[in-house]
N, C-alpha and C positions, 0 to 999 in steps of 0.2 A: 504493500500500500504506500503510495507516494505521499509525501508531506507537502501541503500547500506552501508556496513561497511568500509568506508574509502578506496575505491579502489585506487591503486597506479600504475603508469606507469612511468618508467624512462624517464625524460625529454630529448628530443633530440635523444633518442636511435633509434627510427624508422627512422628518417631522416638520421642519420649517417649510419645506416645499408643499407638504400636504395642507398645512394651516393656511397657506397663501392661496390655495385653490378654491374656485367656486364649487358648489355641489355638483355641477355638470362635469367639471374637470376632474373632480375626485372620483366620480363614478367611472369616467373613462380610464383613469389611472388604475382603479381597482380591477377593471376588465382586462387591462394589459397585464397586470400582475397575475391574475387568475390564469391567463393564457400561458404564461411562463411556468407557473406552478403545476398546472394540470399534468397528470401522468402521461408520459409519451411512450407508452408501452403497448405492445400487441397483447391482447387478452383473448383467449380462445373461446370464452363464453360470452353470451349477450347479457345485457342488463336484465336482471330478474332471474337469470338462470343460476344454477349452483356453481359457485366459484370454489368453495372448499368443503370437504366432507370429513367429519369425524365418524369413523365407521367401527362401531363395537370396540371402542378403545378401553382397555383395562390397564391400570398402572399399579403394580405391587412394589412395596418396599419392605422386603422381608415378609412378616406376617400381616402388614398393614396394607389394606386395599384403598388407595387414594382415589382411584377412578374405577368404576365398576360397570363395564359394558356400556359406555356412553356413546351415543350416536346423535348427531345433529348436522345440519348443513348451514352454510353461509352463502347468501345469494349476492351476486354482483350488484353493487349500487345501494346496498342497504346498510343501516346501522343495527347490528345485532348486540343486544345486551346479554351478558353472562353473569347471573347473580346467584346468591345463596349465602347462608350464614357462615361465620368463621369455621374453617375446617371442612367446607363443602367440597373442595377440590377444584376451585376456580383457577388458582394459579398453577396447579399441577396440569390442568387442561391447557392453559396458555403455554406452559413449558413443553408439553407433548407436541403441540402443533408448530412450535417455533424451533424445535430441534434440541432444546436443552435436555429433554428426556426422550428416550426411545420407548414406545409403548411395550408393555409386557405382552400384550396381544391386541389385535385389531390394527387399524391403519388410518393414516391421514392422507387424503388425496387433495391435490391442488389442480384444478382444471381437469379432473379425471385421472391424473397421474399420481401414483403413490410417492410420498416423500422418501420412504424407505429409510436407509441408514445414512442419509446425507448429513454433513456437518452444518453447523449453524450459519457459517458464512455462505455456504452453498444455498441454504434455504432463503437467506436474505437476497441473494442474487436471483433466485427463482421468483421472488416477489412478495415475501412476507416480512414485514418490519414490525418492531414492537418498541414500546416504552416500558419503563419499570416502575413498580410501586415506590421503590427507593431510587431517587434520581441518580443516574449514572452519566455524568458529563466529564469532559476533559477540563478539569477546573482551571488549569493554568493557560488554556487556550482561549482566544476570544470567542465571542458568540459566533461571529462569521466563520472562524476557523473550524469550530465544532460542526457547523452545517456543511462546510466544504468537505470535511472528512466523510460525511454521509454520501456525498455525490460520488465518492471514489468507487462505490459498489458498481457503478455503471461505466467506469472508465475502461478503455481497451489498451492503453499504453502499457508496455512491459516495464519491468524495473529498470532495465538498461536504457530503455527509451526515456524514462523519467530522469535518470542520471545524466544523460547526454542532452536532455531537453530538446528532443526531436520535435518537429512542427506539430505532430499530433498531440504531444504532451502539452505544448504551449497553448494549443487551441482548446484542449479539454480543460486546462487550468483556468483559462479566461471564462469559458462557459460555466464552469463550476462556481466561480465567484459571482457571476451574474445571477445564476439560479439561486445561490445561497442568499444573496441580498433580497431577491424576490420572495423567497420563503420567509425570511425574517420579517419582511413587510407584511406578508400574508398572515402570519400569526400575531402581528402587532407589536414586535419588539425591534424594529429596524433602527430605532434611535439608540440602541445599546450594542450595535454591531461590533464596535471596537473595544468593548469592555470584556475583561476576563469573565469566564463563566462563574467563577466563585464569587464575583462581586455583584452579580445580578440578584435582584429580589427573588424570593422563592417562586412567586407566580411566573416571573419571566423565565426562570430555570425550567419550569414545567413546559412552558411554551417552546423553549429552545429545544428540549428533548423531542417534542413533537415535530418541530421543523427539521431536525436532523434525521428523524425516521422518514419523513416525507421526501428528504433528499435522495433516498435510495430508490425512489419511484416505485413504491410498493403496489402490488395488486390488492393486498390486504394489509391494513394498518391495525395493529393490535394495541389498545391502550389499557394499561394495567393501573387502575385507580388514579386517573389523571387529576381528580378533584381533591385528593387527599391533602388536608391542611388548608383548604380554601375556605374563605368566608362566603356567605350567601351571594354577595355581589360578584365575587370572582367565579363562583359556580355558574351564575347566569351567563357571564361572559364566555366561560368555557363551553357551555351548551351552544352558544352562537358559533363558536369556532368549530366545534365538531360538526354542526350542520353545514357550515361553509365548506369544510373538508369533503363531506359527502357530496354536496352540490357541485363541487369542482371535479367529480369523477372518481373519487376513491370509495372503497368499501371498508367499513370500520367494524371491528369487534371490540366491545367495551366491557371491562370489568369495573364495577363501581358499587360502593356500599350505599351511596346517597340515593334513596328510592325516588325522590322528587326529580333528580337529574335523570335517572334511568327512565322513568316514566315519561319525562318531557322530551327526550331526544331520540329514543330508540324506535325502530320500526317493528322489531320482534324481540322477544326475550326468551332465553333458555334458563331454567332454574335447576340448580344442583343442590342436593342434600346428602351428606355422608357419602359423597362420591358417585351418587346415582342421579340420573336426570329424572325429576319428578314432574316437570311441566314445561311446556313450550307453547308460545302463542303471541298474540298481539298484547300490547301493554294493558289494555282494558281487561282482557281475558285473564292475564296474570294477576292483576290487582284483585280480581274477584274470585280467584281460584282458592278453594278451602285448604288444599294441601300446602299452597304457598303461604297463605295467611298463618297456618299452624307452624310451618317450618321456619319461615323467614321473618314475617312481620309480627308473629306472636298471636296467641289466641286471647281475645278479650275476656275479662272476668265477667261472671254472670251479672254483677251489679252494673258493669259498664254497658252490657248488652241490653239491659232492661230500659 
């Protein structure tokens, strides 16, 4: 993986530029950014068709069954929520489909092809990107550099080509910086492009991790509790960002504990309890499902129900 050569962006220039724009100019600018950010990848399935399948996946760790014969699909162009109480197996499920774990039995298929025993970097190259519950950024690199690293998953220049700075490497490097800046603007933190990641506010770090994942041009973006630690206003802003990501052509898998956020942003929901799938359906169906109420939301007391 080649290291970007000190990309620079004038601090505050994007913010000043946006503030000086009329509403019409800002809308035009947002359309231009969306065009740069939109995934430029061939996807074998049409919108609404199955993009990824979890097929009878079981994960055992010694005598512990973390996932028990779990099956569901993710359709291209949707936001799918994966919920359940603590210990339900949500993160294990994430890890199984992103290559951190290999299923004990069952399989994961992307566009109909099994992921098999591929390494994590190969799964990223195939088109599955993720964020983490605990933020994992390159703390001493700038926000822009963090996103440029994500673009490297799509680069074709060899190590030797990067060392000798062949024309392809120079071209890819320039395109990476332009795309990284567009992604920072897309997630709303372009004004901090030149700041080190460790100096960013917590909410900006969350958005930076999403921008870096988007830089890999994923077919499926997996978000692991992206609202953790957010206040209500920040959660509302995050809901808007997730919808914008979907509207820009991405498919999203979301793990989140905040039920208001899940119900407000997802198209469908899968519910796990003790490693088993107990429900799947539209948000309204899940909200009224007795098994979900009992397992996840809690059963109201008789006094409360009267």
